[in-house]
C-alpha positions in Angstrom: -5.2 13.8 20.7 -3.9 10.3 21.5 -0.2 9.8 21.0 1.5 7.0 19.0 2.3 5.2 22.2 -1.3 5.4 23.2 -2.7 2.9 20.7 -5.6 0.9 21.9 -4.5 -1.2 24.9 -6.1 -4.4 23.5 -3.8 -4.6 20.5 -0.9 -6.4 22.1 -3.0 -8.9 24.3 -5.3 -9.6 21.4 -2.3 -10.3 19.1 -0.6 -12.5 21.6 -3.8 -14.4 22.5 -4.6 -14.9 18.8 -1.1 -16.2 18.1 -1.0 -18.5 21.1 -4.5 -20.0 20.9 -4.5 -20.0 17.1 -1.5 -22.4 17.3 -2.3 -24.3 20.4 -5.9 -25.3 19.9 -5.7 -26.7 16.3 -2.5 -28.5 17.0 -3.9 -30.0 20.2 -7.1 -31.2 18.4 -5.3 -32.6 15.4 -2.6 -34.4 17.5 -5.3 -35.8 19.8 -7.3 -37.1 16.9 -4.1 -38.7 15.5 -3.7 -40.4 18.9 -0.3 -38.7 19.5 1.0 -39.6 23.0 1.5 -36.0 24.3 -1.0 -33.7 22.3 -1.1 -31.1 25.1 2.7 -30.7 25.2 2.9 -30.5 21.4 0.1 -27.8 21.4 2.0 -25.8 24.0 5.3 -26.2 22.1 3.7 -24.9 18.9 2.0 -22.0 20.7 5.2 -21.0 22.5 7.2 -21.3 19.3 4.7 -19.2 17.3 4.5 -16.4 19.9 8.2 -16.5 20.4 9.0 -16.1 16.7 6.6 -13.2 16.6 8.2 -11.6 19.7 11.7 -12.0 18.3 10.7 -10.4 15.1 9.2 -7.5 17.1 5.6 -8.0 15.9 4.3 -7.0 19.4 6.3 -3.8 19.6 4.2 -0.7 19.9 5.5 0.7 16.6 4.5 -2.5 14.8 1.0 -3.1 16.2 -1.7 -2.3 13.7 0.7 -0.8 11.2 0.5 -3.7 8.6 -2.3 -5.8 7.1 0.0 -7.6 4.7 0.0 -11.3 4.4 3.6 -11.8 3.3 5.4 -10.8 6.5 3.1 -13.2 8.4 3.7 -15.9 5.9 7.5 -15.4 6.3 7.1 -15.8 10.1 5.0 -18.9 9.6 7.6 -20.6 7.3 10.2 -20.0 10.1 7.8 -21.7 12.5 7.5 -24.7 10.1 11.3 -24.9 10.0 11.7 -24.6 13.8 9.0 -27.3 14.5 10.5 -29.6 11.8 13.8 -29.6 13.6 11.9 -30.2 16.9 10.1 -33.1 15.3 13.3 -34.8 14.3 14.9 -34.3 17.7 11.9 -35.6 19.6 11.1 -38.3 17.1 7.4 -37.2 17.0 5.5 -39.3 14.5 2.3 -37.5 13.6 1.8 -37.6 9.8 3.5 -34.7 8.1 0.4 -33.4 6.3 -1.7 -33.6 9.4 0.9 -31.6 11.4 1.2 -29.0 8.6 -2.6 -28.7 8.4 -2.7 -28.2 12.2 -0.4 -25.2 11.9 -2.4 -23.5 9.0 -5.0 -21.9 11.3 -2.2 -20.1 13.2 -1.3 -18.3 9.9 -4.9 -17.5 9.1 -5.9 -16.3 12.6 -2.8 -14.1 12.8 -3.5 -12.5 9.4 -7.1 -11.9 10.5 -5.9 -10.2 13.7 -3.5 -8.0 11.8 -6.3 -6.9 9.5 -8.6 -6.1 12.4 -6.1 -4.0 14.2 -5.0 -2.3 11.0 -8.6 -1.3 10.2 -9.2 -0.1 13.8 -6.0 1.9 13.8 -6.7 3.5 10.4 -10.2 4.6 11.7 -8.6 6.0 14.8 -6.1 8.0 12.8 -8.8 9.5 10.7 -10.0 10.9 14.1 -6.5 12.2 15.0 -6.0 9.4 17.5 -3.0 7.1 18.0 -0.8 9.7 16.3 2.7 11.0 16.7 3.0 14.8 17.2 5.6 16.2 14.8 7.6 19.4 14.7 9.0 20.2 11.3 12.3 22.1 10.8 13.4 23.4 7.4 13.5 26.3 5.0 10.0 27.7 4.5 9.4 26.1 1.1 10.8 22.7 2.1 8.9 22.7 5.3 5.6 23.6 3.5 6.1 20.8 1.1 6.5 18.3 3.9 3.5 19.7 5.8 1.3 19.6 2.7 2.3 16.0 1.9 1.6 14.7 5.4 -1.7 16.6 5.6 -3.0 15.2 2.4 -3.1 11.6 3.7 -4.2 9.7 6.8 -2.3 6.4 6.2 0.5 7.4 8.5 0.9 8.3 12.2 2.3 11.9 11.8 0.4 15.0 12.7 2.3 18.3 12.4 1.8 20.5 15.5 4.4 23.1 14.8 7.1 24.3 12.4 10.5 25.8 12.9 11.4 27.7 9.7 15.0 28.4 8.9 14.9 32.0 7.7 12.3 34.7 7.4 10.3 33.4 4.5 6.5 33.3 4.7 4.4 30.2 5.6 0.9 29.6 4.2 0.1 26.2 5.8 -1.5 27.7 8.9 0.7 25.4 11.1 1.9 27.3 14.2 5.4 28.7 14.0 7.1 27.4 17.2 10.4 29.2 16.7 12.7 30.5 13.9 16.3 29.7 13.2 18.8 32.1 11.7 19.1 31.6 7.9 22.9 31.7 8.1 25.0 29.0 9.7 25.0 29.9 13.3 28.1 31.0 15.0 26.7 29.9 18.4 25.2 26.4 17.8 23.7 26.3 21.2 21.1 28.9 20.1 19.7 26.4 17.5 19.5 23.6 20.1 17.8 25.8 22.7 15.3 27.1 20.2 14.4 23.6 18.9 14.2 22.1 22.4 11.9 25.0 23.5 9.7 24.5 20.5 9.4 20.7 21.2 8.5 21.3 24.8 6.0 24.0 24.2 4.2 22.0 21.5 4.5 18.6 23.3 6.1 17.1 20.1 7.1 13.4 20.0 9.3 13.7 16.9 11.4 16.3 15.1 11.3 16.0 11.3 14.0 17.8 9.4 13.7 18.8 5.8 17.3 19.5 4.8 18.3 22.4 2.7 21.3 24.6 1.9 20.8 26.4 5.2 20.8 23.2 7.3 24.4 22.0 7.1 25.6 18.6 8.4 27.2 20.2 11.4 24.2 22.2 12.2 22.0 19.1 12.0 24.4 17.0 14.1 24.3 19.5 17.0 20.5 19.7 16.9 20.5 15.8 17.0 22.8 15.8 20.0 20.5 18.1 21.9 17.4 16.2 21.1 18.9 12.8 21.8 20.3 14.0 25.1 16.8 15.1 26.0 15.4 11.7 25.1 13.7 12.9 21.9 13.6 11.5 18.4 14.9 13.0 15.2 14.0 12.0 11.7 15.3 13.4 8.4 13.2 13.7 5.3 15.5 13.0 2.3 13.3 14.6 -0.3 12.2 11.3 -1.8 8.4 10.7 -2.4 6.6 7.4 -2.8 9.8 5.3 -2.7 9.3 2.0 -0.9 11.5 1.3 2.1 12.4 -2.0 0.4 14.4 0.0 -2.1 16.3 2.0 0.5 19.6 1.0 2.1 21.7 2.9 4.6 25.4 2.9 4.1 28.4 4.6 5.6 31.2 6.0 3.5 34.1 7.7 5.2 31.9 8.6 8.2 29.1 10.0 5.9 25.6 8.5 6.3 24.5 7.6 2.8 21.0 6.5 1.6 21.2 4.2 -1.4 18.1 4.0 -3.5 17.9 0.7 -5.5 16.5 1.0 -9.1 13.0 -0.4 -9.8 12.8 -4.1 -10.6 12.7 -4.5 -14.4 14.3 -7.9 -15.1 15.2 -11.1 -13.4 13.2 -13.9 -11.7 10.4 -11.6 -10.4 9.6 -10.4 -13.9 9.5 -14.0 -15.2 7.2 -14.9 -12.3 4.9 -12.0 -13.2 4.8 -13.1 -16.9 4.0 -16.7 -15.9 1.3 -15.6 -13.5 -0.3 -13.4 -16.2 -0.4 -16.1 -18.9 -1.4 -19.0 -16.6 -3.9 -16.8 -14.7 -5.5 -15.5 -17.9 -5.8 -18.9 -19.5 -7.3 -20.4 -16.4 -9.7 -17.5 -16.0 -11.0 -17.7 -19.6 -11.5 -21.5 -19.2 -13.2 -21.4 -15.8 -15.4 -18.3 -16.6 -16.5 -19.4 -20.1 -20.1 -20.3 -18.8 -20.3 -16.8 -17.2 -19.1 -15.2 -20.4 -21.9 -16.9 -22.3 -24.5 -15.7 -19.8 -23.2 -12.1 -20.0 -23.2 -12.1 -23.8 -26.9 -13.1 -23.8 -27.8 -10.5 -21.2 -26.1 -7.7 -23.1 -27.6 -8.7 -26.5 -31.1 -8.9 -25.1 -30.7 -5.8 -23.0 -29.9 -3.4 -25.8 -29.1 -3.2 -29.5 -25.6 -3.9 -30.6 -22.7 -6.4 -30.1 -21.9 -7.9 -26.8 -18.2 -7.0 -26.9 -16.7 -3.5 -27.2 -13.2 -2.9 -28.6 -11.3 0.3 -27.9 -7.9 1.5 -28.9 -5.7 2.0 -25.8 -2.0 2.8 -25.2 0.2 0.1 -23.7 3.8 -0.3 -22.6 6.2 2.1 -24.1 3.4 3.9 -25.9 2.5 1.0 -28.2 -1.2 1.1 -29.1 -3.4 -2.1 -28.8 -7.0 -3.0 -29.0 -8.6 -3.6 -25.6 -11.6 -5.9 -25.1 -14.5 -5.3 -22.8 -18.2 -6.2 -22.4 -20.3 -3.4 -23.9 -21.9 -1.4 -21.2 -23.0 1.6 -23.3 -25.2 2.3 -26.2 -23.6 1.6 -29.6 -23.1 5.3 -30.5 -21.5 6.2 -27.1 -18.2 7.4 -28.6 -20.0 9.8 -30.9 -21.9 11.3 -28.0 -18.9 11.8 -25.8 -18.2 15.3 -27.1 -21.7 16.6 -26.2 -21.2 15.4 -22.6 -17.7 17.0 -22.2 -19.1 19.7 -20.0 -20.5 17.2 -17.6 -17.1 15.5 -16.9 -16.7 14.9 -13.2 -13.0 14.0 -13.3 -10.5 16.9 -12.6 -7.9 15.6 -15.1 -7.6 14.0 -18.5 -10.0 11.1 -17.9 -13.8 11.4 -18.6 -16.0 10.1 -15.9 -19.7 10.6 -15.0 -21.6 9.0 -12.1 -24.8 9.1 -14.1 -23.6 8.7 -17.6 -26.8 8.6 -19.9 -25.0 6.4 -22.4 -24.7 3.4 -19.9 -27.3 0.7 -20.4 -29.2 -1.0 -17.6 -27.2 -4.2 -17.9 -24.1 -2.0 -18.2 -24.6 -0.4 -14.8 -24.6 -3.8 -13.2 -21.5 -4.9 -15.1 -19.7 -1.8 -14.1 -20.8 -2.0 -10.5 -19.4 -5.6 -10.3 -16.4 -5.0 -12.6 -17.6 -7.9 -14.8 -17.2 -5.7 -17.9 -13.5 -6.0 -17.5 -13.3 -9.8 -17.8 -12.7 -9.9 -21.6 -9.4 -8.2 -20.9 -8.1 -11.6 -19.9 -7.7 -12.1 -23.7 -5.4 -9.0 -23.7 -3.4 -10.5 -20.8 -3.1 -13.8 -22.5 -1.6 -12.3 -25.7 0.7 -10.0 -23.7 -0.8 -6.6 -24.3 -1.8 -6.2 -20.7 -1.0 -7.7 -17.3 -3.2 -8.8 -14.5 -1.9 -6.0 -12.3 -0.7 -2.6 -13.6 -1.7 1.0 -14.2 -5.0 1.8 -15.9 -4.7 1.5 -19.7 -5.1 5.1 -21.0 -6.8 6.4 -24.2 -4.7 7.9 -27.0 -6.2 11.4 -26.5 -5.2 11.3 -22.8 -1.6 10.2 -23.7 -1.3 13.0 -26.2 -1.6 15.5 -23.3 0.8 13.7 -20.9 3.7 15.5 -19.5 7.1 13.9 -18.8 6.0 12.7 -15.4 2.7 11.1 -16.6 4.5 9.4 -19.5 6.5 7.3 -16.9 3.3 5.2 -16.2 3.7 3.8 -19.7 7.0 2.1 -18.8 5.1 -1.1 -17.7 2.2 -3.0 -19.1 -1.2 -1.7 -18.1 -3.3 -3.9 -15.9 -6.8 -5.3 -15.4 -6.5 -4.2 -11.7 -4.0 -2.1 -9.8 -3.5 0.4 -7.0 -6.1 2.7 -8.6 -8.8 0.1 -8.4 -8.3 -0.9 -4.8 -7.9 2.7 -3.7 -11.2 4.2 -5.0 -11.2 3.9 -8.8 -13.3 6.7 -10.4 -13.6 8.5 -7.0 -9.9 9.4 -7.2 -8.6 12.7 -8.5 -6.3 12.8 -11.5 -3.3 13.6 -9.4 -4.1 10.7 -7.0 -4.4 8.3 -10.0 -1.1 9.4 -11.4 0.6 9.2 -8.0 -0.7 5.6 -7.5 0.5 4.6 -10.9 4.0 6.1 -10.4 4.1 4.4 -7.0 3.4 1.1 -8.7 5.9 1.6 -11.5 8.8 2.6 -9.2 8.1 0.1 -6.4 6.8 -2.9 -8.2 7.6 -6.4 -7.0 6.0 -9.8 -7.6 4.7 -9.9 -4.0 3.1 -6.5 -4.4 1.1 -7.9 -7.4 -0.1 -10.8 -5.3 -1.2 -8.4 -2.5 -3.1 -6.2 -5.0 -4.9 -9.2 -6.5 -5.9 -10.2 -3.0 -7.3 -6.8 -2.2 -9.0 -6.5 -5.5 -11.7 -8.9 -4.5 -12.8 -6.7 -1.6 -12.7 -3.6 -3.9 -15.0 -5.4 -6.4 -17.4 -6.5 -3.7 -17.4 -3.0 -2.2 -18.0 -1.4 -5.6 -16.8 2.0 -4.3 -15.9 4.3 -7.3 -17.2 1.9 -9.9 -19.4 3.7 -12.4 
């Protein structure tokens, strides 16, 4: 099992080489073509500035390499580069045309993003094979420790592999993770016993990190003494605060009277970001309808000639705050599909409230192609334009599904449903019901305008891949 510090050795040199030459070569070529006096020096200056900014922002640190495929952090770094070089341009009185200089720096952004995506995909594949991981020892009351272990085991998009557990008390454990030691359920009168037991467990299981799930039997003083022992031994300690699917962007650490406080910011529900989302929805929908109108005509003809019935299908869905609306799609099923749904109920392949079949006999030949390519969703641009839906959001549910929602599931109705969302880029119909709800709640609680832009960018790949579309 490869440790976290044992990520593939080529990550850092590949990242640094991509940044250096991705800036140097285009700048050198463009400045030479513009007959700049010192194109080589300008190329070297751009390359050193770009790699320097990346280094100062710790993009080459072992913890950061391969951990992100996002475009926005790189874009932020690139804008810093533009600012630094703009100042250098004024100081040196360099006279290459501004647009040419800006264009010369664009490949650096694109190459760095491509390198990040490459290392991210390689690292994700390695972690599915239990490589490049951090060995974790979990400490907590049995129920709390079991919850942490189950949550970490259910996903592979993180570096943690639990190798042992130190339960506080005598309660049973069903996870199958080895019990490395046990701590007294009561607050210990001899704190050194706790420290010795934890250190022994860390050494015997070769753990890299101790993760504590606090409870009533792990007091602040007890935790502090364990932390002292671990830190004195050069080991790391992390504390799980009990929050699930909360973006780190919403978390802020504070100190109040010597107490470490974790502030959780409320989800974004108003302000500039919501105005930007609304503007993007309306402008994007209008532009899409205009540009795709020839495609719409071709699909209408294909559907009408392919089977009897109208080209469009209207269905009642539930929108924001439980308000119903009529959703538009291209028809992919036979005209009496809704009437035949009851007789197929026993063949439902979804484990929750949604109805899904891989080989649904009601789907037409043209409909299968439309579903595979997600072209059947395009008429929902009309719903986005009139404000019933958004370009990005949770899947719009049916009324009979909402009628069975519990309090947790109803929270997904606090935002407008979307044409695409985390559910689409994460597997669509291949997801279980619990996974779908989890992704929707993650979107609702952690939404930002930049996250919408990221989802839209990743949707294209999901549509091309077609995984889970049926």
